N, C-alpha and C positions, 0 to 999 in steps of 0.2 A: 519533547517540546521545550525549547528554551524560553527565557524571559521575553525576548523579542516576539516570538511566535505567540506567547500568551497575551502580550499587550495588543498585538494585532487582532487576535481573536476577540478580546474584550472590546476593542474599538469597533469591530464589525458587529458584534452583538448589540452594543449600545446604539450604533447607527440604525440597525434594523428595527430596534424597539421604538426609538424616537420617530423614525420615518413612518412606520406602520401606524402609530397612534395619531401623529399630527396630520398625515394625509387622510386618514379615515375621518378625522374631525372636520377637515375641510370639505370632504364629500357630504358629511351630515349637514353642515351649514348650507351647502348648495341645495340639498334636498329640502331643507327646512324653510329657507328664505326665498320667496318668490321675487322680492325686490332685487336680490343678487342675481338670480337667474335671468332676469329681464335685461341685464346689462351685457354688452358685447364682451367685456373682459372675462365674463364667467366662462365662456367657451375656451379661452386660452388657459384659464386656471383649471378647468375640468380636464383638458388635454394633458396639461403638465402633471396634475395630481394622479390621474389614472396611470400615466407612464411611470411616475415615481412608485406607485403601489406595485405595479407589475415588476419593476426592477427589484423592489424589496422582497417580494415573495418568490421570485425565480432566480435572479442573478446573485443576489447577496448570499442566500443560503449555499449555493453551489461554490461560491468563492470561499465561504467559511469552511465548507467541507474540504476544499482543495488545500487551504492553509493547514488544517488539522492533519489531513492524510498525506500531504506533500506529494500528491499525484492527482491524476484526472479523477474528479469525483463522480462521474457518471459515464454511461455508454457514449459511443461516438455520435449517434443520432441526437440524443438529448443534449450533448455538449454543443453540437452544431446549431441546434435550435436556440440554446441559451446564448451562443455567440452571435447569432442573427439578431436576437432581441437586444443584446448588449449594445451592438453597433447602432441599431435602429433607435433605441431609447435614448442613447447618449446624444445623437444628432437631433432627435425630436425635442429633447429637453432644452438644448441650446437654442434651437430655432423658436421654441415657444417663448423663451425669455426675450428674444429679439422681437417677437410679435407683441408681447406685452409692452415693451419699450416704445414700439411704434404707436400703440394705442395711447400711451401716456403723452407722447409727443403731439398727436392729433388733438387730444383733450386740452392740452395746455396752450398750444399755438393757435388752434381754431376752436375756442370754447363755444362760440355761438352756433357754429355749424357742425359740431361734433356728432350729434345724433344722426345727421344726414350723411356724414362721411363714414361713420363707423356703426353700421347697422349689424344686426345678428347675421344677416346674409353675408355681409362683407367679412365678418369674423369667421364664419364657417368656410368661406373660400380661402382665407389665410391658413386656417387649420388644415384644410385639404392639401394646400400646397406644402405645408410643413410635413405632412405625412408622405407625400409623393417624393419630396426632396430627401427625407430621412430614409425612405425605403430603397432609394436608388443604389446606395453603396453596399448595404448588406446583401441585396439581391445579386449585385455583381460579384461580391466576394463569395457568395454561395455557389455561383456558376463556375468560379475559378478555383474552388476548393481551398479558399483562404480563411476558413472558419474552423476553430478547434480550440484545444486546451493550450494555453501559454503558461509555461512553468514559471516565468519571471513574475507574473502577476497572479499566479495561482487561480486563473480565471479562464472561462470559456469566452474567447474574444477573437479579434482578428489575429491571424498568425499564418506563417508560411514556413514549412519545414524543408523545402527544396532549395538548395544553394543556387541553382541556375535561375530561379525566379526572384532572386533577391532584389535586383534592380527594378523589375516590374512591380513587385510588392511595395518597394520603397516609394515609387512614384504614386501608386494607388493610395497608400497611407497618407502621403503628403497632401494629395488632392482632397482626401476625405477630411483631414483636419483643417485644411484651408477653407473648404466650403461649409464647414460646420462650426468649428471653434473660432477661427479667425473672422469669418463673415459675421457671425453673431456678435463677436466682440466689437467689430467696427460699427455695426448697427447700434449696439448699446451705447457706445461712446458718442456717436453722432447725435442720436435722439436725446439722450439724457443731458448732454452738454447744451443742446438747444433748449431743453426744458429748464435747465439751471439758469441760462441766460435770461429767459423770459421771467422766471421767478424772481431773479435779482432785480430786474427792471421794475416789476410790480412792487417789490419791497422798497425800492428807492422812492417810488411815488407815494407809497403809504407813509414812509418815514418823513417825507417833506410835509405832508398834510398833518402828521402828528406833531412835528416840531412847530408848525405854524399855529396849531391849536394850543400848544403849551405856552407859546409866546403871548397869545391873546389872553389866556387864563392866568393873569398875573397873581391872582389870589389862591392858586391851586396849592394844596398841601405838598411839601417836599417829598413825602413818601409816595404819593400818587405819581409825581413826576419821575421818581426813580423806577417805579414799576413800569411806567410807559417806556422808559429807555431800555429797561431789561427785556421787555417784550420785543422791542425792535431788534435787539441783539439775537434773541432766540429765533425770531422769524427769519433772520438772515442765515442762521446756521442750520435751520431745520431742513431746507431743501438740499443743502450740501451734504448733510449726514445721510439722508435717504438715498441720494444718488451714489454716494460713496459706498453705501451698503450694497446696492444693486450690483455695481460693477466690481466691487471688492470681493464679494462672495463668489461671483462668477470666476474671477481670476484665481482666487485662493483654492477653489475646489477643482477646477478643470485644468489650469495651466500646468501644475506639476506632472499630471498624467500625460498630457499632450506632449510636453517637452521631453519627458522620459521616452515616449514612443519614438519620437524623432531622433533623439540621441542614440537610442538603441539601434536604429537603422543605419545611421551615417557615422557611427563612431566605433573604433576597434577596442575601446576601453570597456571591460565588462561592468555591468551594473549589478549591484547587490540585490538579491531577491527580496530582502526586507524592505528596501526602498521601493522596489516595484510594487509590492503588495500595499505599502503605505500610500503610494500615489493613487492606486486603485481605490483604496478606502476613502481618500480625500474626494475622489470623483463621486463615490457613492454618497458621501456626506451632503452633497447638494440636494439629494432627495429628502434629507432630513431637515435642511435649512429652508428650502423653498416655501413650505407652508407658513413659516413665520415671516419670511421676508416679503412674500407677495400676498398673503391672505390674512392669517390669524391676528396680526397686529393692527389691521385696519378696523375702523369703527363698525362697519356693517357686519363683519365677521365676529367681532367681540360681542356685539348685540345679539347676533344669532346664537352664539355659544351660551350666553346668559339665558336666553329663552329656552334653549334645549335643556339646560341644567335645571331651570325652574320647573319645567314640565316633568322632568324625571323625579325631582324631589317632591312635587305635589302629588304625583301618582303614588309614590312610596308612602307618603304621610296618610293618604286616603286609604290605602290598603291596610296599613298598620292600625288605623282606627276602626276598621271593619265596615266602612261605608262603601256603597256601590253607587257610582254616579255615571251618567253617560260620558263617553270619551270626549264629546264635543265641548263639554263644560269644563274640562280640565285645562 
């Protein structure tokens, strides 16, 4: 194993560790907080988190074994099952992010009617469509025997070993990435750019009111005036940073892998195996970043994490002191 392989192994192990811990923490927050569970986005987050955990415990270890062994890490049946999950979970992850962006668009553009437009039943229907859409392509690939171990990515994923099926497989792969990656990317751009437009409009209104107030308060201290102006600047930048993070992480993690898959099909230039595995690792890294981008950095999840930690520390302190109290009082 050379230094490149060792680096890829370290990257995979680190991604697995962060993904497992962060997604498990999101699940704990969902179980702990009834307020979070009552909201429609909780279903999208739950769907995304469960998919990330399944990818972490099934697909990532097999890819790690493939990188280390430089061959198929399991039997044909298990590899086909892992390839089916890999294809399904990738599409489900992308479509779940698109569903979350639609939810944010409805919340920002229609704030007064959001609860009527985005109920738990509506969110459940969107999740059901996400599953149906994501299951279509791996089911078709399974019927066509296009699931197996791909040496370039050291992974069990979409692949075809028969030269006479090259054109059909290329059309199938192009359609899969168009209706998963490209469709989700277009939805993300359309919804979040609309959200940004509305956010900037409200920021301008707030800025006008703030400036009028500062003009009226002629005796205001200069430091207070400066703080108000700085808050205006931060408010304008906050929405842009969040939306850039949502779209940027999506592109950074998925685009290299999708582009590599398409170049592999339509180009005669060979692709290095290290780049293939690296692009797959970047796609896996989305499972590690999603909990922070969509959940753990939000106020409700931070509050839930603090409550969970406080409960754990309180129980430990009570046990160490030798006291026994009912669990409801902790």
